[in-house]
Kinemage of the C-alpha trace (Angstrom):
@kinemage 1
@onewidth
@group {chain A} dominant
@subgroup {mainchain}
@vectorlist {calphas} color= white
{ca met a 1} P 49.981 -0.658 173.916
{ca thr a 2} L 46.717 -2.106 175.239
{ca ile a 3} L 48.537 -4.317 177.729
{ca leu a 4} L 50.739 -1.410 178.819
{ca thr a 5} L 47.833 0.982 179.343
{ca ala a 6} L 45.873 -1.748 181.171
{ca cys a 7} L 48.757 -2.240 183.595
{ca leu a 8} L 49.114 1.503 184.099
{ca ala a 9} L 45.364 1.899 184.664
{ca leu a 10} L 45.497 -0.809 187.336
{ca phe a 11} L 48.521 0.899 188.911
{ca leu a 12} L 46.753 4.272 189.057
{ca ala a 13} L 43.582 2.672 190.431
{ca ala a 14} L 45.665 0.954 193.128
{ca ile a 15} L 46.852 4.345 194.368
{ca his a 16} L 43.257 5.256 195.206
{ca leu a 17} L 42.603 1.915 196.871
{ca trp a 18} L 45.756 1.668 198.950
{ca val a 19} L 46.864 5.241 199.625
{ca ser a 20} L 46.231 4.731 203.347
{ca arg a 21} L 48.761 1.878 203.355
{ca phe a 22} L 51.629 3.834 201.822
{ca arg a 23} L 53.778 4.026 204.947
{ca ile a 24} L 56.391 6.141 203.173
{ca leu a 25} L 53.909 9.015 203.105
{ca ala a 26} L 53.810 8.935 206.898
{ca thr a 27} L 57.597 9.046 207.211
{ca leu a 28} L 58.249 11.863 204.735
{ca pro a 29} L 57.304 15.419 205.753
{ca arg a 30} L 53.961 16.204 204.081
{ca asn a 31} L 55.110 19.559 202.735
{ca ile a 32} L 58.023 17.908 200.882
{ca trp a 33} L 56.276 15.165 198.950
{ca leu a 34} L 53.183 17.282 198.268
{ca ser a 35} L 55.395 20.019 196.871
{ca val a 36} L 57.266 17.538 194.667
{ca ala a 37} L 53.949 16.170 193.375
{ca gly a 38} L 52.711 19.704 192.679
{ca gly a 39} L 55.872 20.566 190.771
{ca val a 40} L 55.575 17.463 188.620
{ca ala a 41} L 51.904 18.092 187.831
{ca val a 42} L 52.458 21.711 186.853
{ca ala a 43} L 55.524 20.821 184.753
{ca tyr a 44} L 53.438 18.248 182.890
{ca val a 45} L 50.759 20.803 182.121
{ca phe a 46} L 53.107 23.525 180.885
{ca leu a 47} L 55.599 21.336 179.014
{ca his a 48} L 53.237 18.739 177.576
{ca ile a 49} L 49.515 19.477 177.643
{ca leu a 50} L 49.548 23.188 176.801
{ca pro a 51} L 52.158 22.913 174.004
{ca asn a 52} L 50.165 20.043 172.494
{ca leu a 53} L 47.008 22.117 172.632
{ca ala a 54} L 48.773 24.896 170.776
{ca ala a 55} L 50.127 22.387 168.252
{ca his a 56} L 46.623 21.059 167.579
{ca gln a 57} L 45.038 24.468 167.221
{ca gln a 58} L 44.877 23.958 163.450
{ca thr a 59} L 43.160 20.593 163.894
{ca leu a 60} L 40.473 22.251 165.973
{ca ala a 61} L 40.152 25.131 163.527
{ca asp a 62} L 39.733 22.746 160.592
{ca gly a 63} L 37.423 20.346 162.417
{ca leu a 64} L 35.055 23.049 163.653
{ca ser a 65} L 35.587 25.533 160.793
{ca leu a 66} L 36.982 28.199 163.116
{ca ala a 67} L 39.457 31.005 162.599
{ca pro a 68} L 42.864 30.259 164.189
{ca lys a 69} L 42.441 32.889 166.907
{ca thr a 70} L 38.946 31.617 167.674
{ca ala a 71} L 40.263 28.063 167.978
{ca asp a 72} L 42.971 29.251 170.373
{ca ala a 73} L 40.415 31.117 172.472
{ca leu a 74} L 38.154 28.050 172.590
{ca leu a 75} L 40.947 25.701 173.671
{ca phe a 76} L 42.191 27.869 176.484
{ca ser a 77} L 38.676 28.860 177.528
{ca val a 78} L 37.961 25.166 178.086
{ca gly a 79} L 41.149 24.964 180.164
{ca leu a 80} L 39.965 27.944 182.202
{ca ala a 81} L 36.580 26.256 182.596
{ca gly a 82} L 38.305 23.184 184.031
{ca leu a 83} L 40.193 25.278 186.572
{ca thr a 84} L 37.075 27.267 187.484
{ca ala a 85} L 34.924 24.154 187.846
{ca phe a 86} L 37.294 22.544 190.317
{ca tyr a 87} L 37.737 25.794 192.238
{ca gly a 88} L 33.974 26.008 192.626
{ca leu a 89} L 33.920 22.367 193.674
{ca glu a 90} L 36.434 23.062 196.444
{ca gln a 91} L 34.298 25.941 197.700
{ca val a 92} L 31.277 23.639 197.890
{ca ala a 93} L 33.239 20.822 199.537
{ca his a 94} L 34.627 23.079 202.259
{ca gly a 95} L 31.341 24.836 202.934
{ca pro a 96} L 29.149 24.399 206.043
{ca gly a 97} L 29.413 20.915 207.539
{ca his a 98} L 26.804 18.513 208.876
{ca pro a 99} L 24.423 20.172 211.398
{ca asp a 100} L 25.202 17.544 214.051
{ca asp a 101} L 28.938 17.461 213.324
{ca pro a 102} L 30.379 20.621 211.701
{ca gly a 103} L 33.673 18.827 211.051
{ca arg a 104} L 31.955 16.271 208.822
{ca pro a 105} L 30.788 17.273 205.315
{ca arg a 106} L 27.116 16.928 204.474
{ca ala a 107} L 26.115 13.769 202.595
{ca gly a 108} L 25.128 15.761 199.505
{ca thr a 109} L 28.460 17.576 199.529
{ca phe a 110} L 30.295 14.272 199.700
{ca trp a 111} L 28.548 12.906 196.611
{ca ile a 112} L 29.054 16.118 194.630
{ca his a 113} L 32.739 16.234 195.568
{ca ile a 114} L 33.518 12.584 194.888
{ca gly a 115} L 31.252 12.456 191.835
{ca ala a 116} L 33.180 15.303 190.214
{ca phe a 117} L 36.500 13.590 190.878
{ca ala a 118} L 35.066 10.347 189.509
{ca leu a 119} L 34.329 12.162 186.231
{ca tyr a 120} L 37.854 13.600 186.386
{ca asn a 121} L 39.204 10.049 186.694
{ca leu a 122} L 36.964 8.850 183.887
{ca leu a 123} L 38.578 11.461 181.650
{ca ile a 124} L 42.094 10.499 182.742
{ca gly a 125} L 41.371 6.820 182.100
{ca tyr a 126} L 40.197 7.624 178.583
{ca leu a 127} L 43.180 9.843 177.829
{ca leu a 128} L 45.500 7.104 179.064
{ca val a 129} L 44.432 5.109 175.996
{ca his a 130} L 44.356 8.128 173.669
{ca pro a 131} L 47.348 10.309 174.613
{ca glu a 132} L 48.200 13.404 172.627
{ca asp a 133} L 51.611 11.918 171.824
{ca pro a 134} L 51.653 8.252 170.772
{ca gly a 135} L 54.188 5.790 172.080
{ca pro a 136} L 55.068 4.051 175.357
{ca ala a 137} L 57.332 6.863 176.609
{ca ala a 138} L 54.559 9.474 176.439
{ca val a 139} L 52.095 7.142 178.186
{ca leu a 140} L 54.595 6.383 180.948
{ca met a 141} L 55.316 10.072 181.532
{ca phe a 142} L 51.581 10.803 181.642
{ca ser a 143} L 51.086 8.000 184.176
{ca leu a 144} L 53.963 9.184 186.350
{ca ala a 145} L 52.529 12.694 186.508
{ca met a 146} L 49.041 11.390 187.277
{ca ala a 147} L 50.326 8.963 189.937
{ca leu a 148} L 51.917 11.762 191.946
{ca his a 149} L 48.916 13.957 191.268
{ca phe a 150} L 46.575 11.262 192.615
{ca leu a 151} L 48.638 10.913 195.779
{ca ser a 152} L 48.117 14.548 196.719
{ca ile a 153} L 44.425 14.451 195.762
{ca asp a 154} L 43.757 11.232 197.698
{ca val a 155} L 45.455 12.435 200.857
{ca asp a 156} L 43.384 15.624 200.721
{ca leu a 157} L 40.112 13.757 200.027
{ca arg a 158} L 40.794 11.181 202.736
{ca gly a 159} L 41.583 13.875 205.265
{ca his a 160} L 38.401 15.740 204.375
{ca his a 161} L 35.915 12.853 204.155
{ca lys a 162} L 37.635 10.480 206.588
{ca glu a 163} L 35.887 7.074 206.855
{ca arg a 164} L 33.651 7.835 203.872
{ca tyr a 165} L 36.733 7.900 201.693
{ca asp a 166} L 37.868 4.438 202.829
{ca his a 167} L 34.396 2.901 202.686
{ca thr a 168} L 33.080 4.395 199.447
{ca ala a 169} L 35.069 7.099 197.679
{ca arg a 170} L 38.248 5.162 196.921
{ca trp a 171} L 36.260 2.418 195.187
{ca leu a 172} L 34.331 4.919 193.090
{ca leu a 173} L 37.501 6.745 192.047
{ca ala a 174} L 39.325 3.535 191.123
{ca gly a 175} L 36.275 2.198 189.285
{ca ala a 176} L 35.807 5.431 187.329
{ca leu a 177} L 39.437 5.355 186.193
{ca leu a 178} L 39.145 1.762 184.987
{ca leu a 179} L 35.816 2.524 183.302
{ca gly a 180} L 37.438 5.430 181.466
{ca trp a 181} L 40.207 3.104 180.291
{ca leu a 182} L 37.629 0.561 179.118
{ca ile a 183} L 35.681 3.227 177.211
{ca gly a 184} L 38.934 4.364 175.629
{ca thr a 185} L 39.707 0.862 174.357
{ca val a 186} L 36.376 0.548 172.529
{ca thr a 187} L 35.834 4.125 171.352
{ca asp a 188} L 37.907 6.659 169.470
{ca leu a 189} L 36.704 10.247 169.694
{ca pro a 190} L 37.605 12.812 167.007
{ca glu a 191} L 40.881 14.675 167.470
{ca thr a 192} L 39.003 17.892 168.161
{ca ala a 193} L 37.168 16.268 171.078
{ca val a 194} L 40.403 14.843 172.508
{ca ala a 195} L 42.015 18.301 172.335
{ca leu a 196} L 39.117 19.825 174.272
{ca leu a 197} L 39.250 17.020 176.858
{ca phe a 198} L 42.959 17.652 177.334
{ca ala a 199} L 42.278 21.368 177.771
{ca phe a 200} L 39.725 20.719 180.513
{ca leu a 201} L 42.116 18.278 182.193
{ca ala a 202} L 44.871 20.911 182.122
{ca gly a 203} L 42.725 23.372 184.042
{ca gly a 204} L 41.786 20.741 186.604
{ca val a 205} L 45.384 19.622 187.094
{ca ile a 206} L 46.602 23.197 187.594
{ca leu a 207} L 43.975 23.933 190.245
{ca asn a 208} L 44.269 20.608 192.044
{ca ala a 209} L 48.063 20.836 192.122
{ca leu a 210} L 48.375 24.460 193.186
{ca lys a 211} L 45.637 24.371 195.829
{ca glu a 212} L 48.046 22.242 197.875
{ca glu a 213} L 50.826 24.817 197.407
{ca leu a 214} L 49.164 28.222 197.789
{ca pro a 215} L 47.770 28.281 201.363
{ca glu a 216} L 50.357 29.537 203.819
{ca asp a 217} L 49.212 27.171 206.578
{ca arg a 218} L 50.385 24.169 204.527
{ca lys a 219} L 53.986 25.384 204.794
{ca ser a 220} L 54.820 24.206 201.281
{ca ser a 221} L 58.433 23.769 200.236
{ca phe a 222} L 59.583 25.838 197.273
{ca val a 223} L 62.791 23.779 196.960
{ca ser a 224} L 60.793 20.544 196.755
{ca phe a 225} L 58.337 22.080 194.285
{ca leu a 226} L 61.264 23.261 192.160
{ca ala a 227} L 62.934 19.837 192.357
{ca gly a 228} L 59.751 18.132 191.192
{ca ala a 229} L 59.216 20.594 188.353
{ca val a 230} L 62.834 20.570 187.140
{ca gly a 231} L 63.319 16.821 187.567
{ca tyr a 232} L 60.143 15.901 185.712
{ca ser a 233} L 60.824 18.520 183.038
{ca gly a 234} L 64.212 16.951 182.419
{ca leu a 235} L 62.690 13.498 182.037
{ca leu a 236} L 59.978 14.818 179.743
{ca ile a 237} L 62.460 16.657 177.517
{ca ala a 238} L 64.735 13.608 177.422
{ca thr a 239} L 61.893 11.360 176.233
{ca thr a 240} L 61.063 13.753 173.399
{ca leu a 241} L 64.677 13.580 172.181
{ca leu a 242} L 64.794 9.777 172.074
């Protein structure tokens, strides 16, 4: 599994580094592939992460000596915190621009924005080594969902930060992901901690996926979103039956 997760970590890091060279993204209508990626990400959250959180509610209750309902509330509160944190981050990132160039974000905003996504990647890199469900199939499905998720995030970040993304941000994001993988190979957090990390990730994935779908000016495609959600759901269900 170590070799497999190492290869997948390198693959996910490469998306950050080379997203500007993916010519297929320029040929496909943006609303189509972004909608597919959003559908896949949301399907992963609702069919994998959230059910696993519910399944591990007893683990959290036992580990922290909580009542079952309290454990449930804690898990999903952490998920809500993840969504809220990234919503607040987007508000900061799209606030007032540089005084000399309103279209360019302030330097401090850039570091806050990219720093938060670097921590997000650090978490994903760790969870790549410690998935909720063991086995190659689960890791591959996780990586597929995150690969499409990264594509939509990177295109948005690159469009917002422009040359700063190419010069600095992409290297930080790729490095954070690989660092998270490295930490995951040498450490093993308690199951309760992993459950809480997954909950926070779920909230972040939901916000980062749907923020590309909700604004009307993006002209998102419901058919493409549905195709991504249904197609990935089918693959995910099929892997659980193998």
